[in-house]
N, C-alpha and C positions, 0 to 999 in steps of 0.2 A: 756184457752189458750190466751196469749197476742196477741193483734192486730199486725200483721206484719208491719214493717216500710220499709222494702226493699224486692225486688223480691227474693233474696236469703233466707230471713227469711220465706217468704210465701211458697217457694218450700220446705224448710225444715219442716215446719209445715204440709204441704200436705203429704210429705213422712212419717212423724210420724203418721198421721191419716190413712194412707194406710198400716200401719205395719201389717204383716201377709197376705197381699194380694199377688197374683201372681206377681213375679218380672217383667214379661212382661207387666202386667197391670200398675204397678207403673211407668215403663219407659214411656208408652204411656201417662199416666196422667200428668207426670212431663213435658213431651215435649209439650203437648197441653197447659198446664198452662203457661209455660214460653214463648211460642210463642205468646199467647194472651196478656200477661202482657207487654212484650217488644214491641208489636205492639201498644198497648195503650200508652205506654210511648213515643214511637216515634211520635205519633200523637199529643202529648202534650209537646212540647219542653220546655215550660216555667215552667213546674211543676216538683217537685221532685218525687222520687219513693214513698215516704210516702203519698204525696198528691194524686198521681195517684191511689195508692192502696186503700186509704180511699174512693175514688169515685167508683172504679171498683169493689171492694169486694161486694158492694151492688147488682150489676148486675151479676157478674160472680160467686160470692159465696165465703164464707169463706172456708178455707182449709178443715174443717170438713164436710161442706156441699158438696163440690166438691168430696171429698172422698166417701161419701155416694152415690152420683149420679153415680160415676164410678163403684162402687160395684154393684149397681142395674142394670146399663146398661150391665155390663159384664154378669150377670146372664141371662138377656134377650137375649143377642147376642149369648151366648153359647147354649142356648136352641134352638134358631133359626137355628144355623149352625150345631148343632150336628145331625148326621144321626140317623134315628130311631134305637133304640136298638134292637138287635136280640132277638127272643123269649127266655125266660128263660127255660133252659132244666135241668131236675133233674137227668136223667140217665147218666152214664158214656159215653155210645155210643152217646147219644144226644149231650153232650158237645164236644165229639171228632169230630163229623161230623158237628156240628153247627158252627164251625169256619168259614165255607164258607159263612155263612149269615152275618158275621161281616164286615161292610164296611172298617174298619181299616185294616183288613187282606189284602184286595186287594190294598188299598192305600200303605201299607208297601211293597207289592210285586212290584208295579210299581216303588216305590222309590228305591228299591234295583236294579231293572233293569236299571233305569236311573242313578243310583249312579255312574256308571263307567264313563259316559259322563261328568257329573258335576264334578266328582273328577278330571278328566283330565284337565278340564277348570280351576278349582280352583288352582290346583297344578302348572300348567303352568304359570298362571297369577302371583301367589305369588313368585315363583322362579325367573321369569323374572323381576318382579318389585323389589324384594330385590336385585337382582344382579345389575340392572341398578341404583338403589338408591345408592348402595355402590360405584359403579364406578363413578357416577356423583356427589358424595358428595364433591369432591374436587373442583368442578366448581361452578360458581355462579348460574347456573340453577339447581343445585342439590337440594336445599331446596324446591323450588316450585314443582319439580318433586316428591319429597318424600311426600309432602303434598297432591298432586294430587293422588299419589298411595294409600295413607292411606284412602283418600276419596272414591276411587273406591272399596277398600276392605270393607269399611263400607256399601257401596251400595250392594255389592255382599252378605254380611252378612244378610242384610235385605231381599234380594231376597231368600236366602237359608232359612231364617226363614219362609217366606211365603210358600215355598215348604214343609217344615217340618210340619207346621200347617195344610196345606191342605191335605197332604197324610198320616201323622202319627197321626194327631189329638192332637198335643201338642201345647198349647198356646204359641205363640211367639210374640215378639213386632211387632206392625204395624207402629211404628215411630222409627226413629233412635235416639240415644242420642243427646240432643240439643247441637249445637256447642257453645262453650264459646266465643260468639262475644264480650262480654264486656271486655275480656282480651286483652292486647297488642298481636301483631302478634307472637312475639318470645315466649311469655308465652303460647299462644295457641298451637304452634308447640311443645313446651316442654310438655304440657299436653297430647298431642297425644302419645308421647314417654313413658310417665310415667303411662299412663292408662293401667292397666293390661288387660282390655278387648281387646285392640288393639292386644296384643301378643297372647292371647288365641284364638282370631279370626284367626290370621295367622296360629297358630298351628292346628286349626280345618280344615282349608282349605288344609294344607299340608297332614294331616291324611286322608282326604277324598279320596285321590288316592288309598292307600292300602285298605282302608275300601270299596271303590267302587269296586275294583277288587275282594275282598273277597265276598261282597254281590252279585255281578253279577255271580261269579263262583258258589256260593252255590245255588242261585236260578235256574240258567240254568241247572246245573248238576242234581240237585234233580228233577226238573220238567221234564227234558228230560228222566231221568231214570224211573220215575213213569209213565209217559205217554207211554213210550216204553213198559213197562210191561203190562199196561192196554190194549194196542193195539195188544198184541200178539195173542189173539183169532181171531181177524180180519184177521191177516196175515195167521194164520193157515187155516181159512175158505177159503180165497182166494187161498191159495196154494192147498187146497183139491179140489177146483173147477177147477183145471187144469191150474192155472196161475203160475205154478212153473217156467216157462221159464223167468218170470220177475226177478228171483233171479239169483245170480251167479251160473253158472253150472246147472241151472234148479232145484236145490235142496236148500231147506230152512233148515239151521242148526242153533242150538243154543249151547252155551257152558257155563255152570254154574261153570266151574272150574274142572269138572270131565271128560272132553272130549266132542267133538262135536257130536251131534245127532239131529235127526229130532223130534221136540216136538209133543206130542199127545194132545188130548183135555183136559185130566185131568191136565196135566202140564200147558197148556195154561190158563185154568180157574184159577188154583192156582196162576199163575203169575199175572193174572188180579186182583185177590183179594189182592195180595201183593202190586201191583201197586196202587190200590185205597187207601190202608192203608198208603203207603208211601206218596201219594199225600196229604192226609189230615194232616199227620204228618209234611210234609213240610210247609203247611199253618200255622200250630201252631208255627213252628220254625220261619217262616217269621214274624208272628205277634209279637212274643216275641222279635226278633231282632229289629223290628220297634219301640217297646216301649223303648228298651234300647238305641237305637240311638236317639230317641226324648229327653230322659233325658240327654244324652251326649251333644247333640246340645244346649240344654237349659243351661247347665252348662258352656259351653265355649262361647256362643254367646250372652247371656243375662246378662246385668249388674245387679249385686246383688242389691236387694232393700235396703240393709243396707249401700250401698256406698253413 
């Protein structure tokens, strides 16, 4: 590979050397490399990019060397951050109940419960920002406001990526796309509008409200139902111990769609077993939804490595 003579050539060679790597890793590597190279160039105002690169490549590394370092570091970091894998279970029952031992299951559950709050925040911010941007676009303060709004959206995108990686276990960028400081201001603003990732990020934040509502409703409804079924024997036992006055009219009744009646022990135990099965089925559903959402977030929030 030819020796790069400009920072753009160096970054392109680094991108090529990282071909096939995770797009989030590529974005982090490109950000670190460009930040380092431009800082070196700023400290040497009398040198050209070619002269700076000829001196820095020896210390920072050629693109192929830097790519190898990032691949090796990524393996080590992922091994350190990855929670211990659950024991491998061969039976169907073991796999069914073993979902509770998977840390990603509980991370996905917390994400679904918190998704309603983050969805409201994202949706409100994007709608308010777009509305104000459109209204102020005819004024002189409109352009600075739009630039500031897009900057906050990128910051929220990075924050969402950290939540997705921490709770869902999907590798997300730890650095934002490097700002094109070398371009004139108007071209930088135009690049923000023409960058597809800007609009996919806005779309993601708008969709997080309905998704957050759906996730929260699914998690709360299924968990409440399963826990209610599991707790039925406890209620029957308390009622049998003379605590019936705690219920409306002093009588505890259930209705499975065939009429109200007072449950017996056989019915209570059967409902408890059904509730346990529903609880673990819910955990499987939650883990599956978490994996799907992680892929969805990565597709909309992470810049493609080919860009």
